[in-house]
C-alpha positions in Angstrom: -15.6 21.5 10.2 -12.5 23.8 10.2 -10.0 23.2 7.4 -6.3 23.9 7.7 -3.7 24.4 5.0 -1.1 22.6 7.0 -1.3 20.1 9.8 0.9 22.3 11.9 -1.8 24.9 12.0 -4.3 22.4 13.4 -1.8 21.5 16.1 -1.2 25.1 17.0 -4.9 25.7 17.1 -5.5 22.8 19.4 -2.8 24.0 21.8 -4.4 27.4 21.9 -7.7 25.9 22.7 -6.2 23.7 25.4 -4.6 26.8 27.0 -8.0 28.5 27.3 -9.6 25.4 28.7 -11.4 24.3 25.5 -10.2 20.7 25.4 -13.4 19.4 23.6 -13.0 21.9 20.8 -9.3 21.0 20.5 -10.1 17.3 20.4 -12.7 17.9 17.7 -10.3 20.0 15.6 -7.7 17.3 15.7 -10.3 14.6 15.0 -11.5 16.5 11.9 -7.9 16.8 10.7 -7.1 13.1 11.2 -10.3 11.8 9.6 -10.0 14.2 6.6 -9.0 12.7 3.3 -6.7 15.6 2.5 -4.0 14.3 4.8 -3.5 10.7 3.8 0.3 11.0 3.2 2.3 10.3 6.2 4.5 13.0 7.6 6.3 13.6 10.9 3.8 16.3 11.9 0.9 13.8 11.9 2.8 11.7 14.5 3.0 14.7 16.8 -0.7 15.4 16.2 -1.5 11.8 17.1 0.5 12.1 20.3 -1.5 15.2 21.3 -4.7 13.6 20.1 -4.4 10.5 22.3 -3.4 12.6 25.2 -6.6 14.6 24.9 -8.6 11.3 24.5 -7.1 9.9 27.6 -7.6 13.1 29.6 -11.3 13.3 28.6 -11.8 9.5 28.5 -13.1 9.5 24.9 -12.4 6.0 23.8 -14.5 6.2 20.7 -12.6 9.2 19.4 -9.3 7.4 20.1 -10.5 4.3 18.2 -11.6 6.4 15.2 -8.3 8.3 15.1 -6.1 5.3 15.4 -8.0 3.5 12.6 -7.5 6.5 10.3 -3.8 6.7 11.3 -3.4 3.0 10.7 -4.6 3.6 7.1 -2.0 6.3 6.7 0.9 4.4 8.2 0.1 0.8 7.0 2.3 0.9 3.9 4.7 3.7 4.8 5.8 3.8 8.4 4.3 1.1 10.7 6.8 2.0 13.5 5.1 5.4 13.9 1.8 3.7 14.6 3.5 1.4 17.1 4.9 4.5 18.9 1.5 6.1 19.0 -0.2 3.0 20.4 2.5 2.5 23.0 2.1 6.1 24.1 -1.7 5.6 24.2 -1.3 2.5 26.4 1.2 4.1 28.6 -1.0 7.1 29.3 -4.1 5.0 30.0 -2.2 2.7 32.4 -0.6 5.7 34.1 -4.0 7.4 34.6 -5.5 4.2 36.0 -2.6 3.9 38.5 -2.9 7.5 39.5 -6.6 7.1 40.2 -5.9 3.9 42.2 -3.2 5.7 44.2 -5.5 8.7 44.7 -8.2 6.4 46.0 -5.8 4.7 48.4 -4.5 8.1 49.6 -8.0 9.4 50.1 -8.9 6.3 52.1 -5.8 6.6 54.2 -6.5 10.3 54.8 -10.0 9.5 55.9 -8.7 6.7 58.2 -6.1 8.9 60.0 -8.1 12.1 60.1 -9.0 11.8 63.7 -8.2 8.7 65.6 -10.5 9.5 68.5 -13.5 10.8 66.6 -16.3 8.5 65.5 -17.7 8.3 62.0 -19.5 11.3 60.8 -23.3 11.1 60.7 -23.5 11.6 57.0 -21.0 8.8 56.4 -23.0 6.4 58.5 -26.3 7.4 56.8 -24.7 7.0 53.3 -23.2 3.6 54.2 -26.6 2.3 55.5 -28.5 3.7 52.5 -26.1 2.6 49.8 -24.8 -0.5 51.5 -21.2 0.5 50.5 -18.2 1.3 52.5 -16.0 4.3 52.0 -13.4 2.4 50.0 -16.1 1.0 47.7 -17.5 4.4 47.0 -14.1 5.9 46.4 -13.3 3.1 44.0 -16.6 3.5 42.2 -16.1 7.2 41.9 -12.4 7.4 41.1 -11.0 4.1 40.1 -13.8 2.3 38.2 -14.1 5.0 35.4 -10.4 4.8 34.7 -10.4 1.0 34.8 -13.3 1.0 32.3 -11.3 3.3 30.1 -8.2 1.2 30.4 -10.2 -1.9 29.5 -11.7 -0.1 26.5 -8.2 1.0 25.5 -7.0 -2.6 25.4 -10.0 -3.7 23.4 -9.5 -0.8 21.0 -5.8 -1.6 20.4 -6.4 -5.3 19.9 -9.2 -4.5 17.4 -6.9 -2.2 15.5 -3.9 -4.5 15.4 -5.7 -7.8 14.8 -4.7 -10.1 11.9 -1.9 -7.8 10.7 1.5 -9.3 9.9 3.3 -6.1 10.4 1.9 -5.5 13.9 2.1 -9.0 15.3 4.6 -8.2 18.0 2.7 -5.2 19.2 -0.5 -7.2 19.2 1.1 -9.9 21.4 2.5 -7.3 23.7 -0.9 -5.6 24.1 -2.6 -9.0 24.8 0.0 -9.8 27.5 -0.5 -6.4 29.1 -4.3 -7.0 29.1 -3.8 -10.4 30.7 -1.6 -8.8 33.4 -4.3 -6.1 34.0 -6.9 -8.8 34.5 -4.6 -10.8 36.8 -3.5 -7.8 38.9 -7.0 -6.5 39.5 -8.8 -9.8 39.6 -11.0 -8.8 36.6 -12.5 -12.3 35.8 -15.3 -11.0 33.6 -13.0 -8.9 31.5 -10.6 -11.8 31.2 -13.4 -14.0 29.8 -14.3 -11.4 27.3 -10.6 -10.9 26.4 -10.2 -14.6 25.7 -13.3 -14.6 23.5 -12.0 -11.6 21.6 -8.6 -13.2 20.9 -10.4 -16.4 19.9 -12.6 -14.6 17.4 -9.6 -12.9 15.9 -8.0 -16.3 15.2 -11.2 -17.7 13.8 -11.5 -14.7 11.5 -7.9 -15.2 10.5 -8.7 -18.7 9.2 -11.9 -17.5 7.7 -10.6 -14.7 5.5 -7.5 -16.3 4.0 -7.2 -13.9 1.1 -7.0 -10.8 3.4 -4.1 -8.4 2.7 -1.2 -8.4 5.2 -2.6 -11.5 6.8 -0.2 -13.2 9.3 1.3 -16.4 8.1 1.1 -19.0 10.8 3.5 -21.2 9.0 6.2 -18.7 9.8 8.1 -19.6 13.0 8.1 -16.1 14.3 4.3 -15.6 13.9 3.5 -19.0 15.3 5.7 -18.4 18.3 4.0 -15.1 19.1 0.5 -16.7 18.9 1.6 -19.6 21.1 3.2 -17.3 23.6 -0.1 -15.3 23.8 -2.1 -18.5 24.3 0.3 -19.8 27.0 0.1 -16.5 28.8 -3.7 -16.7 28.6 -3.5 -20.2 30.1 -1.2 -19.1 33.0 -3.4 -16.2 33.9 -6.6 -18.4 33.7 -5.1 -20.9 36.2 -3.9 -18.2 38.5 -7.4 -16.6 38.5 -8.8 -20.1 39.0 -11.1 -19.8 36.0 -10.8 -23.4 35.1 -13.3 -23.4 32.3 -11.4 -20.6 30.5 -8.2 -22.5 31.3 -9.6 -25.6 29.6 -10.8 -23.5 26.6 -7.3 -22.0 26.4 -5.8 -25.5 26.3 -8.2 -26.3 23.4 -7.1 -23.1 21.7 -3.4 -24.2 22.0 -4.2 -27.7 20.7 -6.2 -26.3 17.8 -3.3 -24.0 16.9 -0.9 -26.9 16.9 -3.2 -29.0 14.8 -3.7 -26.1 12.4 0.0 -25.5 11.6 1.0 -29.2 12.3 4.0 -28.2 14.3 4.9 -29.0 17.9 6.0 -26.1 20.1 9.2 -26.0 22.0 9.6 -28.5 24.9 9.6 -25.6 27.4 6.1 -24.5 26.3 4.8 -28.1 26.2 6.0 -28.5 29.8 3.8 -25.5 30.8 1.0 -27.0 28.7 1.0 -30.3 30.5 1.6 -28.7 33.9 -1.5 -26.6 33.5 -3.4 -29.7 32.3 -2.6 -31.5 35.5 -4.1 -28.7 37.5 -7.2 -28.5 35.3 -7.9 -32.2 35.4 -7.3 -32.3 39.2 -9.8 -29.6 39.8 -12.4 -31.2 37.4 -11.9 -34.5 39.3 -10.7 -36.3 36.1 -8.1 -38.4 37.9 -7.3 -40.6 34.9 -6.5 -37.7 32.6 -4.7 -36.0 35.4 -2.4 -39.0 35.7 -1.8 -39.2 31.9 -0.9 -35.5 31.9 1.6 -36.2 34.7 3.1 -39.0 32.6 3.6 -36.7 29.6 5.1 -34.0 31.9 7.5 -36.6 33.4 8.6 -37.8 29.9 9.2 -34.2 28.8 11.2 -33.3 31.9 13.3 -36.4 31.7 14.0 -36.0 28.0 14.6 -32.3 27.6 15.5 -30.9 31.0 19.2 -31.4 31.2 19.4 -29.6 34.6 16.9 -31.9 36.3 18.3 -33.2 39.5 17.8 -36.7 40.8 15.7 -35.4 43.8 13.4 -33.5 41.5 13.1 -36.4 39.1 12.2 -38.7 42.0 9.6 -36.2 43.3 7.9 -35.9 39.8 8.0 -39.7 39.3 6.3 -40.2 42.8 3.7 -37.7 41.8 3.0 -39.6 38.5 2.7 -42.9 40.4 0.4 -41.5 43.1 -1.8 -39.8 40.4 -2.2 -43.1 38.7 -3.0 -44.9 41.9 -5.6 -42.2 42.8 -7.7 -43.3 39.8 -10.7 -45.3 40.8 -10.1 -49.0 40.2 -13.5 -49.6 38.6 -15.3 -48.3 35.5 -17.7 -45.5 36.4 -19.6 -46.0 33.1 -20.7 -49.5 34.1 -24.4 -49.9 33.4 -24.7 -46.7 31.5 -27.0 -46.2 28.5 -25.9 -46.3 24.9 -26.1 -42.5 24.6 -24.0 -42.0 27.8 -21.4 -44.4 26.4 -21.2 -42.6 23.1 -20.8 -39.3 24.9 -18.1 -40.8 27.1 -16.4 -42.2 24.0 -16.4 -38.7 22.4 -15.1 -37.2 25.6 -12.3 -39.7 25.8 -11.3 -39.0 22.2 -11.3 -35.3 22.9 -9.2 -35.6 26.1 -6.8 -38.1 24.5 -6.1 -35.6 21.7 -5.5 -32.8 24.2 -3.1 -35.0 26.2 -1.3 -36.2 23.1 -2.5 -39.8 22.7 -3.8 -40.9 19.3 -6.8 -43.2 19.6 -8.6 -45.3 17.1 -12.2 -44.2 17.0 -13.4 -47.7 16.2 -11.8 -49.2 19.3 -13.1 -48.8 22.8 -11.3 -45.9 24.4 -11.5 -47.8 27.7 -9.1 -50.3 26.3 -6.5 -47.6 25.7 -7.1 -45.0 28.4 -7.6 -47.0 31.5 -6.0 -47.4 35.0 -4.6 -50.8 34.3 -2.9 -49.8 31.0 -1.6 -46.7 32.6 0.0 -48.6 35.5 1.5 -51.1 33.1 3.0 -48.3 31.0 4.4 -46.6 34.1 6.2 -49.8 35.1 7.4 -50.6 31.6 8.8 -47.1 31.1 10.7 -47.1 34.4 8.6 -44.4 36.2 8.2 -46.7 39.2 11.9 -47.3 39.5 12.5 -43.5 39.6 9.9 -43.0 42.4 10.7 -42.9 46.1 10.8 -46.1 48.2 7.5 -45.2 50.1 5.7 -44.9 46.8 7.1 -48.2 45.5 6.0 -50.0 48.7 2.6 -48.4 48.5 2.2 -49.6 44.9 3.1 -53.2 45.7 0.7 -53.2 48.7 -2.3 -51.8 46.8 -1.8 -53.6 43.5 0.0 -56.9 44.2 -0.3 -57.9 47.9 -3.2 -59.8 49.3 -3.6 -58.7 52.9 -7.3 -58.6 53.8 -6.7 -58.1 57.6 -3.8 -55.7 57.9 -3.7 -53.9 54.6 -4.9 -50.6 56.0 -2.5 -50.8 59.0 0.4 -51.3 56.7 -0.7 -48.6 54.3 -1.3 -45.9 56.9 2.4 -45.3 57.9 3.3 -45.1 54.3 0.7 -42.4 53.6 1.9 -40.5 56.6 5.4 -40.4 55.2 4.2 -39.6 51.7 2.1 -36.6 53.0 5.4 -35.1 54.2 7.1 -35.4 50.9 7.0 -32.6 48.3 8.2 -29.1 48.0 9.6 -26.7 45.5 11.6 -27.9 42.5 14.9 -26.3 41.8 15.4 -27.4 38.3 11.9 -27.5 36.8 10.8 -23.9 36.5 7.5 -24.7 34.8 6.5 -27.0 37.7 7.5 -24.8 40.6 6.0 -27.0 43.4 4.9 -30.6 43.8 2.8 -31.6 46.9 2.0 -35.2 47.4 -0.4 -34.5 50.2 -3.2 -33.9 47.8 -3.2 -37.6 46.8 -3.6 -38.9 50.3 -7.5 -38.8 50.5 -7.8 -40.7 47.2 -5.2 -43.2 48.3 -7.1 -43.8 51.5 -10.3 -44.5 49.5 -8.3 -46.9 47.3 -6.9 -48.7 50.3 -10.5 -49.0 51.7 -11.8 -50.4 48.4 -8.9 -52.9 48.2 -9.5 -54.0 51.7 -13.2 -54.5 51.1 -12.5 -56.4 47.9 -10.0 -58.7 49.6 -12.2 -59.3 52.6 -15.2 -60.1 50.3 -13.1 -62.9 48.8 -12.3 -64.4 52.2 -15.4 -63.7 54.3 -19.1 -63.9 53.8 -20.1 -62.0 56.9 -18.2 -59.6 59.2 -19.2 -57.5 62.1 -19.3 -53.7 61.5 -17.2 -53.0 64.6 -14.5 -55.4 63.4 -14.5 -53.9 59.9 -14.3 -50.4 61.3 -11.3 -51.3 63.4 -9.6 -52.7 60.2 -10.1 -49.3 58.4 -8.5 -46.6 60.5 -8.9 -43.9 57.8 -12.7 -43.2 58.0 -15.7 -43.7 60.1 -18.0 -46.5 59.0 -20.5 -43.9 57.5 -17.8 -42.7 55.2 -16.9 -46.3 54.3 -20.5 -46.8 53.3 -20.4 -43.8 51.0 -17.2 -44.9 49.5 -18.6 -48.4 48.8 -21.8 -47.2 47.1 -20.1 -46.3 43.8 -18.0 -49.5 43.9 -21.1 -51.6 44.4 -22.9 -49.7 41.6 -20.0 -50.3 39.3 -19.9 -54.0 40.2 -16.4 -53.7 41.8 -17.5 -55.4 45.0 -20.7 -57.1 46.2 -21.7 -56.4 49.8 -24.7 -55.4 51.9 -24.8 -53.7 55.2 -27.4 -55.0 57.7 -27.6 -52.4 60.5 -30.2 -54.4 62.5 -27.7 -57.3 62.9 -24.6 -55.0 62.9 -23.0 -57.0 60.2 -21.7 -56.7 56.6 -22.7 -59.4 54.1 -20.4 -60.1 51.2 -21.2 -62.0 48.0 -24.0 -62.1 45.4 -27.0 -60.6 47.2 -29.6 -60.1 44.5 -33.2 -59.6 45.7 -35.9 -62.2 45.0 -37.7 -59.8 42.7 -34.5 -59.3 40.8 -34.2 -63.0 40.2 -37.8 -63.4 39.1 -37.9 -60.3 37.0 -36.4 -61.8 33.8 -37.5 -65.4 34.5 -40.2 -65.7 31.8 -38.1 -63.9 29.2 -35.2 -66.4 29.8 -37.6 -69.3 29.6 -39.1 -68.2 26.3 -35.7 -67.7 24.8 -34.6 -71.2 25.9 -37.7 -72.8 24.5 -37.2 -71.1 21.1 -33.7 -72.3 20.9 -34.7 -75.9 21.7 -37.5 -75.8 19.1 -35.1 -74.5 16.5 -32.8 -77.4 17.3 -35.5 -80.1 17.2 -37.4 -78.7 14.1 -34.9 -76.8 11.9 -36.5 -74.4 9.5 -36.8 -75.5 5.8 -35.2 -73.2 3.3 -37.5 -72.5 0.4 -36.2 -71.7 -3.1 -37.0 -68.2 -4.1 -39.3 -67.9 -7.1 -38.7 -64.2 -7.5 -35.9 -64.8 -10.1 -38.2 -67.1 -12.1 -41.1 -64.7 -12.2 -39.1 -61.5 -12.7 -36.0 -62.4 -14.8 -35.2 -58.7 -15.6 -35.7 -57.4 -12.1 -32.0 -57.0 -11.4 -31.5 -54.9 -14.5 -34.6 -52.8 -13.7 -33.4 -52.3 -10.2 -30.0 -51.2 -11.4 -31.5 -48.8 -13.9 -33.9 -47.4 -11.3 -31.1 -47.1 -8.9 -29.0 -45.1 -11.5 -32.1 -43.0 -12.3 -32.6 -42.2 -8.6 -28.9 -41.3 -8.2 -29.1 -39.0 -11.3 -32.3 -37.5 -10.0 -30.6 -37.0 -6.6 -27.6 -35.3 -8.2 -30.0 -33.1 -10.2 -31.9 -32.2 -7.1 -28.7 -31.4 -5.3 -27.5 -29.3 -8.2 -30.8 -27.4 -8.2 -30.5 -26.9 -4.5 -27.0 -25.7 -4.8 -28.0 -23.4 -7.7 -31.0 -22.1 -5.6 -28.7 -21.6 -2.6 -26.2 -19.8 -4.8 -28.9 -17.6 -6.2 -30.3 -16.9 -2.7 -26.7 -16.2 -1.5 -26.3 -13.8 -4.4 -29.5 -12.1 -3.6 -28.5 -11.9 0.0 -25.2 -10.4 -1.0 -27.0 -7.8 -3.2 -29.4 -7.0 -0.5 -26.6 -6.8 2.0 -24.6 -4.5 -0.4 -27.7 -2.3 -0.9 -28.3 -2.3 2.9 -24.7 -1.3 3.5 -24.9 1.5 0.9 -28.1 2.7 2.4 -26.6 2.4 5.9 -23.5 4.2 4.7 -25.6 7.1 3.2 -27.7 7.2 6.4 -24.6 7.2 8.6 -23.0 10.0 6.5 -26.2 12.0 6.7 -26.4 11.3 10.4 -22.7 12.3 10.8 -23.3 15.5 9.0 -26.4 16.2 11.1 -24.5 15.4 14.3 -21.6 17.5 13.2 -23.9 20.5 12.5 -25.8 19.8 15.7 -22.5 19.6 17.6 -21.3 22.9 16.0 -24.6 24.6 16.9 -24.4 23.3 20.4 -20.8 24.3 20.8 -21.7 27.8 19.6 -24.6 28.0 22.0 -22.5 26.7 24.8 -19.7 29.2 24.2 -22.3 32.0 23.9 -23.9 30.8 27.1 -20.6 30.6 28.9 -19.7 34.1 27.8 -23.1 35.4 29.1 -22.7 33.5 32.3 -19.2 34.8 32.8 -20.4 38.4 32.1 -23.3 37.9 34.5 -20.9 36.6 37.2 -18.6 39.6 36.7 -21.6 42.0 36.9 -22.8 40.3 40.2 -19.3 40.5 41.6 -19.1 44.2 40.8 -22.6 44.8 42.2 -21.6 43.0 45.5 -18.4 45.0 45.7 -20.4 48.3 45.2 -22.9 47.2 47.9 -20.1 46.4 50.3 -18.5 49.8 49.8 -21.8 51.6 50.1 -22.6 49.7 53.3 -19.3 50.6 54.8 -19.9 54.3 54.2 -23.5 54.1 55.4 -24.9 54.9 51.9 -27.6 53.1 50.0 -26.9 51.7 46.6 -27.7 54.1 43.9 -29.3 51.6 41.6 -31.5 49.6 44.0 -34.6 48.3 42.4 -33.3 48.8 38.9 -32.3 46.3 36.3 -28.5 46.0 36.5 -26.3 45.6 33.4 -22.7 45.1 33.2 -22.1 48.5 31.5 -24.0 50.3 34.3 -22.0 48.6 37.0 -18.7 49.3 35.2 -19.6 53.0 34.9 -20.7 53.1 38.6 -17.5 51.3 39.7 -15.3 53.7 37.6 -17.0 56.8 39.1 -16.8 55.4 42.6 -13.1 54.6 42.1 -12.4 58.1 40.7 -14.2 59.7 43.7 -12.3 57.5 46.2 -9.0 58.3 44.5 -9.7 62.1 44.8 -10.6 61.7 48.5 -7.5 59.6 49.0 -5.3 62.2 47.4 -6.7 64.9 49.7 -6.1 62.8 52.7 -2.5 62.1 51.6 -1.8 65.8 51.1 -3.1 66.6 54.6 -1.2 63.7 56.0 2.0 64.9 54.2 1.7 68.4 55.6 1.2 67.0 59.2 4.2 64.7 58.8 6.3 67.7 57.6 5.4 69.7 60.8 6.1 66.6 63.0 9.5 65.9 61.4 10.6 69.5 61.7 9.7 69.7 65.4 11.3 66.4 66.1 14.6 67.4 64.5 14.6 70.8 66.3 14.2 68.9 69.6 16.7 66.1 69.0 19.6 68.3 67.7 21.1 69.2 71.1 20.5 65.7 72.4 22.5 64.3 69.4 25.4 66.7 70.1 25.6 65.7 73.8 25.5 62.1 72.9 28.3 62.5 70.4 30.5 64.3 72.9 29.8 61.5 75.4 30.8 58.9 72.8 34.1 60.7 72.1 35.1 60.7 75.8 34.2 57.0 76.2 36.1 56.1 73.0 39.3 57.9 74.2 39.2 56.1 77.6 38.7 52.7 75.9 41.6 53.3 73.4 44.0 54.2 76.2 43.0 51.1 78.2 43.5 48.8 75.2 46.8 50.4 74.4 48.1 49.9 77.9 47.0 46.2 77.8 48.8 45.7 74.5 52.1 47.2 75.9 51.9 44.9 78.9 51.4 41.9 76.6 54.3 42.9 74.5 56.6 43.1 77.6 55.5 39.7 78.7 56.1 38.1 75.3 59.6 39.8 75.1 60.5 38.4 78.6 59.4 34.9 77.5 61.4 35.1 74.3 64.6 36.1 76.3 64.1 33.2 78.7 63.6 30.8 75.8 66.8 32.1 74.1 68.8 31.6 77.3 67.5 28.1 77.6 68.4 27.2 74.0 71.8 28.9 74.0 73.6 25.8 75.6 72.6 23.7 72.6 73.9 26.2 70.0 77.3 24.5 69.7 75.9 21.0 69.2 73.4 22.5 66.7 76.2 24.1 64.7 78.3 20.8 64.7 75.3 18.8 63.5 74.4 21.4 60.9 78.0 21.5 59.6 78.0 17.7 59.4 74.8 17.6 57.5 75.9 20.5 55.2 79.2 18.8 54.5 77.5 15.5 53.7 75.0 17.1 51.5 77.7 19.1 49.8 79.8 16.0 49.0 76.7 14.2 47.8 75.8 17.2 45.7 79.3 17.3 44.2 79.1 13.5 43.5 75.7 13.8 41.8 76.9 16.9 39.9 79.9 15.0 38.6 77.8 12.0 37.7 75.4 14.3 35.9 78.1 16.1 34.0 79.6 12.7 33.0 76.2 11.5 31.8 75.7 14.7 29.9 79.1 14.4 28.3 78.4 10.8 27.4 75.1 11.8 26.0 76.6 14.6 24.0 79.3 12.3 22.7 76.7 9.8 21.7 74.6 12.4 20.1 77.6 13.8 18.3 78.6 10.3 17.0 75.0 9.7 16.0 74.8 13.0 14.2 78.2 12.3 12.4 76.9 8.9 11.3 73.7 10.4 10.1 75.6 13.1 8.3 77.8 10.4 6.6 74.8 8.3 5.7 73.1 11.4 4.2 76.3 12.2 2.3 76.6 8.7 1.0 72.9 8.6 0.0 73.2 11.9 -1.8 76.4 10.8 -3.6 74.8 7.6 -4.6 71.8 9.4 -5.8 73.9 11.9 -7.8 75.9 9.0 -9.3 72.8 7.2 -10.3 71.3 10.4 -11.8 74.6 11.0 -13.7 74.6 7.5 -15.1 71.0 7.9 -16.1 71.8 11.2 -17.9 74.8 9.6 -19.6 72.7 6.6 -20.7 70.0 9.0 -22.0 72.6 11.1 -23.9 74.2 8.0 -25.4 70.8 6.7 -26.5 70.0 10.2 -28.0 73.3 10.3 -29.9 72.8 6.7 -31.1 69.3 7.7 -32.4 70.7 10.8 -34.1 73.5 8.9 -35.7 71.1 6.3 -37.0 68.9 9.0 -38.2 71.8 10.7 -40.0 73.0 7.4 -41.6 69.5 6.7 -42.7 69.3 10.2 -44.3 72.7 9.7 -46.1 71.6 6.2 -47.3 68.3 7.7 -48.6 70.2 10.4 -50.4 72.5 7.9 -52.1 69.6 5.9 -53.2 67.9 9.0 -54.5 71.1 9.9 -56.4 71.4 6.4 -57.9 67.8 6.4 -58.9 68.3 9.8 -60.6 71.4 8.5 -62.5 69.4 5.4 -63.6 66.6 7.6 -64.8 68.9 9.8 -66.8 70.7 6.8 -68.3 67.3 5.3 -69.4 66.3 8.6 -70.9 69.5 8.6 -72.9 68.9 5.0 -74.1 65.4 5.8 -75.1 66.6 9.0 -76.8 69.1 6.9 -78.8 66.5 4.4 -79.8 64.1 7.1 -81.0 66.9 8.7 -83.1 67.7 5.3 -84.6 64.1 4.7 -85.6 63.9 8.2 -87.1 67.1 7.6 -89.2 65.7 4.3 -90.7 62.5 6.0 -91.7 64.2 9.0 -93.4 66.5 6.7 -95.7 63.3 5.7 -97.8 64.0 2.0 -98.0 60.8 0.0 -99.0 59.3 -2.5 -96.7 60.4 -6.0 -97.6 58.2 -9.0 -98.1 57.4 -11.4 -95.4 60.9 -12.9 -95.0 62.4 -9.5 -95.2 59.9 -8.3 -92.7 60.9 -11.1 -90.3 64.6 -10.4 -91.0 64.2 -6.7 -90.3 62.5 -7.6 -87.0 65.5 -9.7 -86.2 67.8 -6.8 -87.0 65.6 -4.5 -85.1 65.9 -6.8 -82.1 69.6 -6.6 -82.2 69.7 -2.9 -81.3 67.6 -3.3 -78.2 69.5 -6.3 -77.3 72.7 -4.4 -77.5 71.1 -1.6 -75.6 70.0 -4.1 -73.1 73.4 -5.6 -72.9 74.8 -2.1 -72.4 72.3 -1.5 -69.7 73.1 -4.8 -67.9 76.7 -4.0 -68.1 76.1 -0.7 -66.6 74.0 -2.4 -63.9 76.8 -4.8 -63.1 79.0 -1.8 -62.3 76.6 -0.6 -59.5 75.0 -2.5 -56.7 71.4 -3.4 -56.9 69.8 -1.6 -54.0 66.1 -1.3 -54.7 63.4 -3.0 -56.7 62.0 0.3 -58.0 64.7 0.9 -60.5 64.2 -2.6 -61.9 60.6 -2.0 -62.3 61.1 1.2 -64.1 63.7 -0.5 -66.4 61.5 -3.3 -67.3 58.6 -0.9 -67.9 60.8 1.2 -70.2 61.9 -1.8 -72.2 58.3 -2.9 -72.5 57.4 0.5 -73.8 60.2 0.4 -76.3 59.0 -3.0 -77.6 55.6 -1.7 -78.0 56.8 1.3 -79.9 58.6 -1.0 -82.2 
């Protein structure tokens, strides 16, 4: 297997192989790239490779390769780019369909070409022999050879795509589209077998979807979009099945739709349910289930009346008539009369199944014949007003067959009504799902019903009637048909009659045979005697002694019952455990088998790959040898032809010829021929030179004579043409003079008219000129005024802007001056404060200096310290000086304004220091 560094290289290699005719090698190269684990990351190049890959698969009809490649590409695109996979699959389907259509067109063209080849000629002998031997016509053979392979490949394509897209939530729309196209393929080409297989495939996909609920990317049927896609697919399947008249598949499709609705427990849209019941009516009619057919019509009528807002009165009347006739067509007797218990149980299950499909819920414990019956259906139709919506003919027919007692002229009164009813029907304009309703199909069943009603009423009046009279009373059928109709009715105990052909009469009433009466005579007698004996001698009830003899029997039975139940549960658990172990063993064996199978498959794939490579190499080598051999044979034949033309024998006769020998022989032969040809050409050139020189010498005087002759003829022709031109000029001049003289008398009138026109035009021009000048002057004046106003406005705006700007500048200057003034005042004030603080500081320093001097003077005088009173007295004296100093200080403070608290703080701190020093 070739490996590529980039996917682009593989694509280029494949294109090169395709160009040289090696499509199989190109397909294998792309297949190896796609299935390789090296390229599992999506990129745009892989999409182009897949396009080329599917094109090769379609051209070579390799469905298996296409499936493998698409599965690998799905793994790559699943979580990254699903749209790329959709594009590839759509391209694959388009190519397959296009190839199938081309093959079909080619087969038709071939058949037409064979048909119009020769209209008078008979068939060729070989065609006749082939048709007799194979039993096929020309079209059958062309279809088998051209169309069938492509149809097989297209069918395989649809199966492959459905298998790849199944049960994937991201690819639901593409899955539905592919299924629809597959249905249309089966419908277009009447492929009934493939349609059955397709239905089974889709059915298996849905069952697997329900089986593996933990699967990744599983579609969610509870989602409205997913459910709608699945329902659309099933309804399309139902339509195609009915159109192909595959009624069994149509019924299975109906069951699929019903199962899908039960699974999600949602009812589809009314438009889809109309299609559902419309197809059910067709299926039940074909299956001869008249009762279910009538119930389906009732459901269809209810849906159309409730949800179809565009339903016209005519269409409603036609549908109601069809419902009533379908109900009347049901046999008036029970076909299951006298059936066995098993048959009755099967019939009950069938009725339950059909009732579920139609949409009626039945109680399984009740008899279905009590719910789904002809009498209950007719009562429901009358109560729901269906009869009132039907046509008058249908109403009259209903009353005649169900309520009137006319034993002699019932058929004669029913026959004209049936004739009118058979003409009713047609296409419905407002019910698209029910395109056409034909009441003619109910006429045979209604004729049978009328016959049975007549026989029933006649049997109540007469005991015997002639066959001829009864035949005249029933104009619908011959008497043989009447006999066949009455057989089932007699069997179902609807009527009691006997036909005596010997007497030519019909006997009505209970006509049991003698053997039938005596058959159960002894049994009835024995039962009667037993009842009489039981009445005369009633049985004596004996007291049970079981309770006396076995008082603990009930408890033992209860314990034994519990023990048996426990034993049963243990056995069941053991069985479950054994089953689980067996299942586990089966799983292990299956996993081992799968592993072994995988290993075997991988080995087989490797062997097949190596075998394929070896075969490809042998095939290419063989093709090269064959091509060289063909070229050698061609060269040999060419050499033989040349030697035969020259009367020579081939130089290598009887020898083993090789390509190299033939090439050398051909080259030498070509060289020799070229030399001979050059010699011939030289000789021919010399001869041609001699001939050309002689020809020119002979033709020179002839050319001069011819030239002189041409000069003379040219001069004569020129003079003649010049004379003719002069004559024509004279004639034209004379004609012009005559025309001038003729028009001269109108010159004066012409000048007057011209002057008048010119003067009028001139005055008009002057007027327009003045108006124009006036408009221009007005426009100039207006523009001048406008310009002046604009100039004034601009001047005003500029002045206002300058004024505002000046005011702003003045305001800014004023604010700046105010700020500077405030700043200057603040500076002056601060300077004054600093000056006052400095004065205060100096004054305090002076006071302190005086206090210190005073203390030093007291100490230097040498006075002894007094006793305690003296000490206190001295302190009082000492306090007087500071007080006087303080008074001095406060007096000085009174002379200045108190401006800050800092000076007070310093004063009090100085006084405090003075006190402490004392």
